[in-house]
C-alpha positions in Angstrom: 17.6 -1.5 -8.5 16.4 -3.1 -11.8 13.7 -1.7 -14.1 11.1 -3.5 -16.1 9.8 -1.9 -19.3 6.1 -1.6 -20.1 4.6 -1.4 -23.6 3.5 2.2 -23.2 7.1 3.4 -22.9 7.0 3.3 -19.1 9.5 1.6 -16.7 8.9 0.2 -13.3 11.5 0.1 -10.6 11.4 -3.0 -8.5 13.2 -4.8 -5.7 13.6 -8.5 -4.8 14.8 -10.0 -1.5 14.8 -13.4 0.1 15.1 -17.0 -1.1 15.4 -17.1 -4.9 13.2 -20.2 -5.1 10.6 -18.9 -2.7 7.0 -18.2 -3.5 6.8 -14.5 -4.5 5.2 -12.2 -1.9 4.2 -9.0 -3.8 4.2 -6.2 -1.3 2.2 -3.0 -2.4 3.7 -0.1 -0.5 1.8 2.8 1.1 1.1 6.3 0.0 3.5 8.0 -0.6 5.9 5.0 -1.0 8.6 3.4 -3.1 10.5 0.1 -3.7 12.3 0.2 -0.4 12.9 -2.9 1.7 11.4 -3.1 5.2 14.0 -5.3 7.0 11.5 -6.9 9.4 9.2 -7.9 6.4 12.2 -9.3 4.5 13.1 -11.4 7.5 9.6 -12.5 8.2 9.0 -13.5 4.6 12.3 -15.3 4.2 11.9 -17.6 7.3 8.5 -18.6 5.8 10.0 -19.4 2.4 8.7 -16.3 0.7 10.6 -14.1 -1.8 9.7 -10.4 -1.3 8.9 -8.6 -4.5 7.9 -4.9 -4.4 7.8 -2.2 -7.1 7.4 1.5 -7.0 4.0 2.5 -8.4 4.2 4.9 -11.4 5.5 8.3 -10.5 7.4 7.1 -7.4 11.2 6.7 -7.3 12.5 5.7 -10.8 9.1 4.4 -12.0 7.7 6.5 -14.9 4.6 8.4 -14.1 1.3 7.2 -15.5 -1.2 10.1 -15.3 -4.8 9.0 -15.0 -3.9 5.5 -13.8 -6.5 3.5 -11.9 -6.3 1.1 -9.1 -7.0 -1.7 -11.6 -3.8 -0.8 -13.5 -1.8 -2.2 -10.7 -2.6 -5.8 -11.8 -1.0 -5.5 -15.2 2.1 -3.7 -13.7 2.4 -6.5 -11.1 2.1 -9.2 -13.7 4.9 -7.4 -15.7 7.3 -7.5 -12.8 6.5 -11.1 -12.1 7.0 -12.0 -15.7 10.4 -10.3 -15.6 11.3 -12.6 -12.8 10.0 -15.7 -14.5 7.5 -16.1 -11.7 4.0 -17.5 -12.0 1.8 -17.7 -9.0 2.2 -15.4 -5.9 0.6 -14.1 -2.7 0.1 -10.4 -2.1 0.0 -8.0 0.7 -1.0 -4.3 0.4 -0.5 -1.9 3.3 -2.3 1.4 3.6 -2.4 3.0 0.1 -1.2 -0.4 -1.2 -4.3 -2.2 0.1 -6.6 -1.5 -2.9 -3.7 -2.4 -5.3 -3.4 -5.8 -3.6 -7.1 -6.3 -4.0 -6.9 -5.4 -7.7 -4.3 -8.2 -8.1 -6.6 -10.7 -6.3 -9.6 -9.8 -8.6 -7.8 -9.3 -11.9 -5.1 -11.9 -11.8 -7.2 -14.9 -11.0 -4.9 -17.6 -12.4 -1.9 -16.3 -10.5 -2.9 -14.8 -7.2 -3.1 -17.5 -4.5 -4.1 -15.2 -1.6 -4.3 -11.5 -0.8 -4.4 -9.3 2.3 -5.4 -5.7 2.6 -3.9 -4.1 5.8 -5.1 -0.7 6.8 -6.3 -0.1 3.3 -9.0 2.3 2.1 -12.4 1.4 0.9 -13.8 2.7 -2.4 -14.5 6.4 -2.3 -18.1 5.9 -3.5 -18.8 3.2 -0.9 -22.3 3.4 0.6 -22.3 3.7 4.3 -20.3 5.9 6.7 -18.8 9.1 5.2 -15.5 8.0 3.6 -13.4 10.5 5.4 -15.1 10.3 8.8 -12.7 9.8 11.6 -9.6 10.7 9.7 -7.0 13.0 11.3 -6.9 16.6 10.1 -4.0 16.0 7.7 -5.8 13.4 5.8 -9.1 15.3 5.8 -7.3 18.2 4.1 -5.5 15.9 1.6 -8.5 14.1 0.4 -10.6 17.2 0.3 -8.0 18.5 -2.2 -8.2 15.2 -4.1 -11.9 15.4 -4.4 -11.6 19.0 -5.7 -9.5 17.8 -8.6 -6.0 17.5 -10.0 -5.1 21.1 -9.9 -6.1 21.6 -6.3 -4.4 18.4 -5.2 -1.2 19.3 -7.0 -1.1 22.7 -5.2 -1.8 21.0 -1.9 0.8 18.2 -2.2 3.5 20.5 -3.6 3.2 22.4 -0.3 3.1 19.3 1.8 6.0 17.4 0.1 8.8 19.6 1.2 9.3 18.2 4.7 8.6 14.6 3.7 11.1 14.7 0.9 14.0 15.3 3.3 12.6 13.7 6.5 15.0 11.7 8.7 14.2 8.9 11.1 14.4 11.0 14.3 11.8 13.4 12.8 9.4 10.7 11.6 6.8 10.6 14.5 6.6 14.3 14.9 6.4 14.7 11.1 3.3 12.6 10.9 1.5 14.9 13.4 -2.0 13.8 14.5 -2.0 10.9 11.9 -0.4 8.6 14.5 -2.2 7.3 17.6 -0.4 6.5 20.9 -0.6 2.8 19.9 1.2 3.6 16.7 3.9 5.7 18.4 4.7 2.9 20.8 5.2 0.5 17.8 7.7 2.7 15.9 11.1 1.2 16.4 14.3 3.0 15.2 14.5 0.5 12.3 10.9 1.1 11.2 11.3 4.9 11.5 14.4 4.6 9.2 12.4 2.5 6.7 9.5 5.0 6.6 11.8 8.0 6.3 13.8 6.4 3.5 10.6 5.4 1.7 9.3 9.0 1.8 12.5 10.4 0.6 12.8 7.9 -2.2 9.2 8.2 -3.3 9.3 12.0 -3.5 12.7 12.4 -5.0 11.3 12.9 -8.5 8.3 15.1 -7.3 4.7 14.5 -6.3 3.4 12.6 -9.4 3.1 9.2 -7.7 1.5 10.6 -4.6 -0.9 12.8 -6.7 -1.9 9.9 -8.9 -2.4 7.5 -6.0 -4.8 10.0 -4.3 -6.7 10.6 -7.5 -7.1 6.9 -8.1 -8.5 6.4 -4.6 -11.3 8.9 -5.2 -12.2 7.6 -8.7 -13.8 4.3 -9.7 -11.3 1.6 -8.9 -12.3 -0.5 -11.9 -12.0 -3.6 -9.7 -14.8 -6.1 -9.1 -15.4 -6.8 -5.4 -14.7 -10.5 -5.6 -11.8 -12.9 -6.3 -11.3 -16.6 -6.8 -8.5 -16.6 -4.1 -9.0 -16.0 -0.4 -8.9 -12.4 0.7 -8.4 -11.2 4.2 -8.9 -7.7 5.6 -6.8 -6.5 8.5 -7.6 -3.2 10.1 -6.9 -1.6 13.5 -9.4 0.3 15.7 -6.7 2.9 16.6 -6.1 3.9 13.0 -6.3 7.7 12.5 -5.1 7.6 8.9 -7.6 5.1 7.5 -10.3 4.6 10.2 -11.7 1.2 11.0 -15.0 1.7 9.1 -13.0 1.3 5.9 -12.0 -2.2 6.9 -15.5 -3.0 8.1 -16.9 -1.9 4.7 -14.5 -4.2 2.9 -15.3 -7.2 5.1 -19.0 -6.6 4.5 -18.9 -5.9 0.7 -16.0 -7.9 -0.7 -17.4 -11.3 -1.6 -16.0 -13.8 0.9 -13.6 -11.5 2.6 -12.1 -12.8 5.9 -12.5 -10.6 8.9 -9.1 -9.8 10.6 -10.2 -6.6 12.2 -8.3 -5.8 15.4 -9.5 -3.0 17.7 -6.2 -2.7 19.5 -4.0 -2.1 16.5 -3.2 1.2 14.8 -2.1 2.1 11.3 1.6 1.3 11.8 1.5 -1.5 14.3 1.4 -4.6 12.0 3.8 -3.1 9.6 6.4 -2.2 12.3 6.3 -5.8 13.4 7.0 -7.1 9.9 3.4 -8.4 9.2 4.3 -11.8 10.7 0.7 -12.7 11.6 -0.5 -11.5 8.1 2.1 -13.7 6.4 1.1 -16.8 8.4 -2.5 -16.1 7.4 -1.6 -15.7 3.8 0.3 -19.0 3.7 -2.7 -20.8 5.3 -5.0 -19.4 2.7 -2.7 -20.1 -0.2 
């Protein structure tokens, strides 16, 4: 896959799929994640005239690490990838750990971002309201307790956790996620989606834990992103989500200026992704 150079001697690995003349759909992957194509998303985007563009955040895959990066930094990285493609305006979708990064693009690229969607994304760590980690499965409680304790503790924790994910194969995917997945999510995992997630984890962690660590640290710091945008923003979140509980989505709906409520009590963390985000894409196109 190609690389785009950044002024600070970094490179970003990116992937493009779908109609060359289509409106770019910038997809911000989850945590940990990488520039790996989800076939169902490529297909759903293509039939709607959208060209999928995704890049590996710093530290994942072949993208150079950027220690200390913030959520806000995703906007400039996204703009650099689009510039390399000669693209102007775009729509964006962020899933899970990608949700805040899509919101950063909506807020900080006002002349280019036409519409944005956060799907199962976290709220700011310092958000007033319910305890940020309330309702998370045990695995995420431990991970974000380590993140809150600082870089050294998080590095130790993720180094121990990364071993199995770095080599995981599709048949092991559901069991490997442990209590993070609800029964709703388990029913949604097709062999194709399990293969996508397993390939994503292996690719993301091939160079080590830098991307995962820096994502987690960015989540528990100030995002550097104003909670408003010129373009329409929708918040999709499932009530059966054990990774990022529903109260995160509710907070974003209540506190992001003009956010559109797409909360769905019957969905989990993986359900919309496994289906290729078709409903989200239709909504984005209506907004754009």
